[in-house]
C-alpha positions, 0 to 999 in steps of 0.5 A: 360217116363219110364226108365225100371229100376229094383229096388232092395229094402229091405223090410224096404225100401219098407215100407218107400217108401209106406209112402213116396208115401202117403206124410208122413214126416220122423217123421211120418214114424218113428212113424209108423215104431217104429224107430228113425227119423235118421233111416228113413233118412238113408232109404230115402237116400238109396232109393234116391241113388237107384233110382238116385233121388234128392228128395223124390218126384222125387223118387216116380215119378220115381218108379210110372213111372216104374210101381213099385206100380202096382205090390203091390198096394193091398198088400201095402194098406192092410199093411198100414191099419194094421199099 
């Protein structure tokens, strides 16, 4: 059941969310985004806080339940193919 939440993420957080959705680890995301693992941990923590989630799986579930991925599915797929 959707909570009808409005999420406000930075562009970098949005990128991390897309990788989280695909099951990437922090290390893998860091390599893809050319940043440190610590930086990714900070982004993930912010995402968890903004979604009120305890873990990555719950965050992705909440986002999916609220239609977050419907709006940008094609654009995100194209982005990930380029990176």
